C-alpha positions as CSV (number, residue, x, y, z in Angstrom):
1,X,0.0,0.0,-0.1
2,X,1.3,3.7,-0.8
3,X,0.5,7.0,0.5
4,X,-1.5,7.8,-2.6
5,X,-4.0,5.0,-1.4
6,X,-4.4,6.9,1.9
7,X,-4.9,10.3,0.3
8,X,-7.4,8.8,-2.2
9,X,-9.7,7.6,0.7
10,X,-8.9,10.5,3.0
11,X,-9.0,13.3,0.4
12,X,-6.4,16.0,0.0
13,X,-8.0,19.0,1.9
14,X,-5.2,21.2,3.0
15,X,-5.1,23.8,5.9
16,X,-2.3,26.1,5.5
17,X,-1.0,29.2,7.5
18,X,1.8,31.8,6.6
19,X,5.0,32.0,8.5
20,X,4.1,35.7,9.4
21,X,0.7,34.9,10.9
22,X,0.0,35.3,14.5
23,X,0.3,32.0,16.5
24,X,-3.1,33.0,18.1
25,X,-4.9,33.1,14.8
26,X,-3.3,29.7,13.7
27,X,-4.3,28.1,17.2
28,X,-7.9,29.4,16.7
29,X,-8.0,27.8,13.3
30,X,-6.7,24.6,14.6
31,X,-9.3,24.7,17.4
32,X,-12.2,25.3,15.1
33,X,-11.3,22.8,12.6
34,X,-10.3,20.2,15.2
35,X,-7.0,19.4,13.5
36,X,-3.6,18.9,14.9
37,X,-1.5,20.4,12.3
38,X,-1.1,23.3,9.8
39,X,1.1,23.2,6.8
40,X,3.1,26.5,6.8
41,X,3.3,27.8,3.2
42,X,5.3,30.8,1.6
43,X,5.2,31.6,-2.1
44,X,3.4,28.4,-2.7
45,X,5.9,26.1,-1.2
46,X,6.0,24.2,1.9
47,X,8.4,25.9,4.5
48,X,7.3,24.1,7.7
49,X,4.7,22.5,9.8
50,X,2.9,23.8,12.9
51,X,1.7,21.1,15.3
52,X,0.3,20.9,18.7
53,X,3.8,19.7,19.8
54,X,5.6,22.9,18.6
55,X,2.8,25.0,20.1
56,X,3.0,23.3,23.5
57,X,6.8,23.7,23.6
58,X,6.6,27.4,22.7
59,X,3.7,28.3,25.1
60,X,5.8,26.7,28.0
61,X,8.9,28.5,26.9
62,X,6.8,31.7,26.9
63,X,5.7,31.4,30.5
64,X,2.3,29.8,29.7
65,X,1.1,32.2,27.2
66,X,0.9,32.7,23.3
67,X,1.7,36.5,23.5
68,X,2.7,37.9,20.4
69,X,4.4,35.2,18.8
70,X,4.2,34.4,15.1
71,X,4.2,31.1,13.4
72,X,7.7,31.3,12.0
73,X,9.2,31.3,15.5
74,X,7.3,28.2,16.6
75,X,7.0,26.0,13.4
76,X,9.2,23.1,12.4
77,X,11.5,24.3,9.8
78,X,12.4,20.8,8.4
79,X,9.3,18.7,8.5
80,X,9.5,15.1,7.7
81,X,7.9,14.5,4.1
82,X,6.9,11.7,1.9
83,X,5.7,11.3,-1.8
84,X,2.6,9.7,-2.9
85,X,4.6,6.7,-4.0
86,X,6.1,6.1,-0.7
87,X,5.3,2.5,0.6
88,X,3.2,2.6,3.8
89,X,5.7,0.4,5.6
90,X,8.4,3.2,5.1
91,X,6.2,5.7,6.3
92,X,5.4,4.1,9.6
93,X,9.1,3.6,10.0
94,X,9.9,7.3,9.4
95,X,7.2,8.4,11.7
96,X,8.1,6.2,14.5
97,X,11.8,7.0,14.1
98,X,11.2,10.9,14.3
99,X,8.1,10.7,16.6
100,X,6.2,12.5,14.0
101,X,2.3,12.5,14.1
102,X,1.9,14.3,10.9
103,X,3.7,14.2,7.5
104,X,3.1,16.3,4.6
105,X,3.0,14.6,1.1
106,X,5.0,16.3,-1.4
107,X,5.4,15.7,-5.3
108,X,7.8,17.6,-7.2
109,X,7.6,20.4,-4.7
110,X,3.9,20.6,-4.8
111,X,2.1,19.9,-1.5
112,X,-0.5,17.1,-2.2
113,X,-1.8,16.5,1.4
114,X,-0.9,15.6,4.9
115,X,-1.2,12.1,6.5
116,X,-1.4,11.6,10.1
117,X,-0.2,8.7,12.4
118,X,-4.0,7.9,12.7
119,X,-4.4,7.9,9.0
120,X,-1.6,5.2,8.7
121,X,-2.8,3.1,11.7
122,X,-6.4,3.1,10.0
123,X,-5.0,2.1,6.7
124,X,-3.1,-0.7,8.4
125,X,-6.0,-1.9,10.4
126,X,-8.6,-1.7,7.4
127,X,-6.1,-3.8,5.2
128,X,-5.7,-6.4,8.0
129,X,-9.5,-6.6,8.5
130,X,-10.0,-7.1,4.8
131,X,-7.5,-9.8,4.7
132,X,-9.0,-11.6,7.7
133,X,-12.3,-11.5,6.1
134,X,-11.0,-13.1,2.9
135,X,-9.2,-15.8,4.8
136,X,-12.4,-16.6,6.7
137,X,-14.4,-16.8,3.6
138,X,-11.8,-18.9,2.1
139,X,-11.8,-21.5,5.1
140,X,-15.6,-21.5,5.2
141,X,-15.7,-22.3,1.6
142,X,-13.3,-25.0,1.8
143,X,-14.5,-28.0,-0.3
144,X,-15.7,-30.8,2.0
145,X,-14.6,-33.8,-0.3
146,X,-11.2,-32.7,-0.3
147,X,-11.1,-32.6,3.5
148,X,-12.7,-36.2,3.8
149,X,-10.1,-37.5,1.1
150,X,-7.1,-36.0,3.0
151,X,-8.2,-37.5,6.3
152,X,-8.9,-40.9,4.8
153,X,-5.3,-40.8,3.2
154,X,-3.8,-39.7,6.3
155,X,-5.3,-42.6,8.3
156,X,-4.1,-45.3,5.8
157,X,-1.2,-47.3,6.9
158,X,2.1,-46.2,5.1
159,X,3.9,-49.0,3.3
């Protein structure tokens, strides 16, 4: 399974912010949309990610308030990215290694979407559920005659 498979199901709605925007405005957007990240865009290119992790760290550094901070001072300047063709196993490894909860999907410098650790976990569980259903259907439809013949052959003395 590839990242493009997740985006096809999830859709590629993007929520963005500029580096110069007030952090308080970005937080309001995240709260209203119930999302955990915003892509930081400048001149049509991804320049960073703002996630609740960066926000919490910044608020703690600032004595518990957002104050007059702007997105640029808080964002992750070098977010982990992948392409639509990246295999899901590789994405899982990358996200676990960097403790990343959100990963922008970029194709030839164009932002295609964002996948979350939740999206990856859901895709894996859905895939396993499908495989389990297929295996159970296969077992349920196992030909009875073949089972009887196999048991009979197994019980015969070997010469």
